[in-house]
C-alpha positions as CSV (number, residue, x, y, z in Angstrom):
1,M,142.3,-15.1,56.4
2,L,142.4,-12.8,53.7
3,R,140.2,-15.2,51.6
4,D,137.5,-15.3,54.3
5,L,137.8,-11.3,54.6
6,L,137.4,-11.2,50.8
7,R,134.4,-13.3,50.8
8,R,132.5,-11.1,53.4
9,S,133.3,-8.0,51.4
10,P,131.7,-6.2,48.4
11,L,134.9,-7.0,46.2
12,H,134.2,-10.8,46.7
13,R,132.8,-11.4,43.2
14,P,135.9,-9.5,41.3
15,Y,138.0,-11.6,43.5
16,V,136.4,-14.8,42.6
17,K,136.4,-13.9,39.0
18,W,140.2,-13.2,39.3
19,K,140.9,-16.7,41.2
20,L,138.8,-18.3,38.3
21,A,140.8,-16.9,35.8
22,R,144.1,-17.7,37.2
23,S,143.8,-20.8,39.3
24,S,142.9,-24.3,38.3
25,G,142.5,-25.1,42.0
26,A,139.7,-22.4,42.1
27,R,137.9,-23.8,38.9
28,E,138.0,-27.2,40.5
29,E,136.1,-25.9,43.6
30,H,133.8,-23.8,41.6
31,F,132.7,-26.7,39.3
32,T,132.9,-29.4,42.6
33,G,130.2,-27.4,44.0
34,F,127.8,-27.7,41.0
35,W,128.4,-31.5,41.2
36,R,128.3,-32.0,44.8
37,D,124.9,-30.1,45.0
38,N,123.5,-31.1,41.7
39,V,123.1,-27.5,40.8
40,W,121.6,-28.6,37.3
41,G,118.8,-30.3,39.3
42,D,118.7,-33.4,37.1
43,A,117.5,-36.6,38.5
44,E,119.5,-38.8,36.1
45,S,122.9,-37.1,35.7
46,R,124.6,-34.6,37.9
47,S,126.0,-33.3,34.8
48,G,122.6,-32.0,33.7
49,A,119.8,-32.8,31.4
50,G,121.9,-32.9,28.5
51,S,123.7,-35.9,29.7
52,S,120.6,-37.8,30.2
53,L,119.8,-41.0,28.0
54,E,117.0,-39.3,26.1
55,Q,118.9,-36.4,25.1
56,T,121.9,-38.2,24.1
57,A,119.9,-41.1,22.2
58,V,121.0,-39.5,18.5
59,L,124.9,-39.2,19.8
60,R,125.1,-42.6,21.3
61,D,124.0,-43.9,18.1
62,A,126.0,-41.9,16.0
63,L,129.4,-41.8,17.9
64,P,130.8,-45.3,17.5
65,P,130.4,-45.6,13.7
66,L,131.8,-41.7,13.5
67,L,135.0,-42.8,15.8
68,R,135.3,-45.9,13.5
69,D,135.5,-43.8,10.3
70,L,137.9,-41.5,11.5
71,G,140.1,-44.3,12.7
72,V,140.0,-43.4,16.3
73,R,141.5,-45.7,18.5
74,S,142.1,-43.6,21.7
75,L,139.5,-41.0,23.0
76,L,139.9,-38.4,25.5
77,D,136.6,-37.2,26.8
78,V,136.7,-34.0,28.7
79,P,134.6,-33.1,30.5
80,C,133.6,-36.7,31.3
81,G,130.9,-35.4,33.9
82,D,129.8,-38.3,36.0
83,F,129.7,-40.8,32.9
84,A,126.2,-41.3,33.0
85,W,125.6,-41.6,29.2
86,M,129.2,-42.5,27.8
87,Q,129.0,-45.7,29.9
88,H,126.3,-46.8,27.4
89,V,128.3,-46.0,24.4
90,D,130.0,-49.0,22.4
91,L,133.7,-48.0,22.5
92,A,135.0,-51.6,21.7
93,G,138.5,-51.2,20.4
94,I,139.0,-47.6,21.8
95,D,141.0,-46.8,24.9
96,Y,138.9,-44.5,26.7
97,V,140.3,-41.5,29.0
98,G,137.6,-39.5,31.0
99,G,138.9,-36.4,31.9
100,D,137.3,-33.5,34.3
101,I,138.4,-31.0,36.8
102,V,136.2,-32.3,39.6
103,G,139.0,-34.7,41.4
104,A,136.6,-36.2,43.8
105,M,134.1,-37.2,41.1
106,I,137.1,-38.5,38.9
107,D,138.0,-40.6,42.1
108,E,134.7,-42.4,42.4
109,L,134.4,-43.0,38.5
110,D,137.7,-44.6,38.4
111,R,136.8,-46.9,41.4
112,T,133.8,-47.8,39.7
113,Y,134.2,-47.8,36.3
114,G,137.9,-47.8,35.6
115,R,139.4,-50.9,33.8
116,S,142.2,-51.7,31.3
117,D,141.0,-49.8,28.5
118,R,139.2,-47.1,30.4
119,R,140.7,-44.8,32.9
120,F,139.8,-41.4,34.5
121,V,142.1,-38.4,35.4
122,R,141.6,-35.2,36.9
123,L,142.2,-32.5,34.1
124,D,141.8,-28.9,33.6
125,V,141.9,-28.8,30.1
126,I,142.5,-25.0,30.0
127,S,145.9,-25.4,31.6
128,D,146.9,-29.1,32.2
129,T,149.0,-31.2,29.9
130,V,146.4,-33.1,27.8
131,P,147.0,-36.8,27.5
132,R,148.2,-38.0,23.9
133,V,145.1,-39.5,22.3
134,D,143.7,-39.8,18.8
135,A,140.6,-37.4,19.3
136,V,139.4,-35.4,22.1
137,M,135.7,-34.9,22.8
138,V,134.6,-31.5,24.2
139,R,131.1,-31.7,24.6
140,D,129.0,-29.1,26.8
141,L,132.0,-27.3,28.2
142,F,133.0,-24.4,26.1
143,L,129.4,-23.0,26.6
144,H,130.2,-22.7,30.4
145,L,133.5,-20.8,29.9
146,P,134.5,-17.1,29.2
147,N,135.7,-16.7,25.6
148,A,139.3,-16.1,26.7
149,K,139.4,-19.3,28.5
150,V,138.0,-21.3,25.4
151,L,140.7,-19.8,23.5
152,E,143.3,-21.2,26.1
153,A,141.6,-24.5,25.9
154,L,141.9,-24.4,22.1
155,R,145.6,-23.6,22.1
156,N,146.4,-26.4,24.9
157,L,144.3,-28.8,22.8
158,R,146.5,-27.7,19.5
159,A,149.6,-28.5,21.6
160,S,148.6,-32.0,22.6
161,G,149.3,-33.9,19.5
162,A,145.7,-35.2,18.9
163,T,144.3,-35.6,15.5
164,Y,140.6,-34.6,15.9
165,L,138.7,-32.3,18.1
166,L,135.1,-33.1,18.7
167,A,133.2,-30.2,20.1
168,S,129.7,-28.9,20.7
169,T,129.1,-26.0,18.5
170,Y,125.5,-24.1,17.5
171,P,125.6,-23.0,14.0
172,A,122.3,-20.6,14.2
173,A,124.2,-18.6,16.9
174,A,124.9,-15.5,15.4
175,S,127.7,-14.1,17.7
176,N,129.4,-15.3,20.8
177,P,128.8,-13.2,23.7
178,D,131.3,-13.4,26.8
179,V,130.1,-15.2,30.0
180,E,131.1,-15.9,33.4
181,M,132.9,-19.2,34.6
182,G,129.9,-21.6,35.0
183,R,126.9,-19.5,33.3
184,H,126.5,-20.4,29.7
185,R,125.6,-19.2,26.2
186,F,125.4,-21.1,23.2
187,P,128.8,-20.6,21.2
188,N,129.2,-21.0,17.5
189,L,132.9,-22.1,17.2
190,T,133.2,-20.9,13.6
191,L,132.6,-17.2,14.6
192,P,134.8,-14.5,16.3
193,P,136.6,-14.8,18.7
194,F,137.1,-18.5,18.0
195,S,136.9,-18.6,14.2
196,L,137.5,-22.4,13.5
197,P,137.0,-23.5,10.1
198,T,133.9,-25.2,8.8
199,P,133.8,-28.6,10.4
200,E,134.7,-31.6,8.5
201,R,131.9,-33.8,10.0
202,V,128.8,-32.9,12.1
203,V,126.3,-34.8,14.4
204,D,123.0,-33.2,14.5
205,E,122.3,-33.9,18.3
206,R,118.6,-32.9,18.3
207,P,118.0,-32.1,21.8
208,T,114.6,-31.6,23.0
209,T,114.9,-29.6,26.4
210,D,114.1,-26.2,26.8
211,E,117.8,-25.5,28.2
212,D,119.4,-26.5,25.0
213,R,119.1,-25.3,21.6
214,P,117.7,-27.4,18.6
215,D,120.7,-26.4,16.5
216,K,123.2,-28.1,18.6
217,Q,125.8,-30.0,17.0
218,L,128.9,-32.3,17.7
219,A,131.4,-31.2,15.2
220,V,134.9,-32.5,13.9
221,W,137.8,-30.7,13.1
222,H,141.5,-31.5,12.5
223,I,143.2,-29.9,15.5
224,A,146.1,-29.0,13.1
225,D,143.7,-26.7,11.3
226,L,142.8,-25.0,14.3
C-alpha cells in the first residue's frame, strides 16, 4: 500500500532512487524491465546493440587469446546479459559463469545453455558474494551505474579473490559525471572518482554504432592493484 501511494506521488522519483541505492531486489526489478520490454530496441540482443555480433566482432576474436595469455581457467562474465555474443566465443578449457541481476533471464539461460563447464547465476555485483574465479569481465555495466555504485562494485570485486578484472573503459573521456541507475555515460576508469591504474592490457573494440564511442576498450587490471 505504501509503495502504491508513493508511486502516485510527486515524491516517487526520490523514493525510487532511494530503493535502487539500497535494495538489490529493486535493482533487479529495474533491469528486468529493460530486458523484458527490450528497452534498447535491438533486434538481435535484448542487451542492446553493443551485444550484437557486428559490434563484438573484434572482441570475440581477441578474447580467447587474451584469456589464454593471462592463464585464465575460470571466468565470471557479469553482466552476461542474454548471452547473445558470448555463446560464439571460443572458451575451450575455461569454466564460464554468466552472472546477471535479472533472475528470470538467468533461469532461461541456464535451461538453454547450461552445461558442465558453463553455468548461470543470479548476481548483483554491487552487493552479492562474487564466485571465486581467475578473472571477472565487467563489460557495459559501469556506464549504467552511479559513481558510488561503481565504487561499491569495485570494492566487492577486490574482495572476491579473483586475479584479473576485465572492464569497459573510455580513455578519451575527460571526466566521470554521475548518472542515475540505468542511464548512461562513458566512464574513464583511470580518472576520479575511480582512479584505477593504467591498465596492463587493452582490447580496442572499435564500435561503429552511434550509441557508443570509438575509444571503447576492454581493459585488464590485476584486481589486487585496484
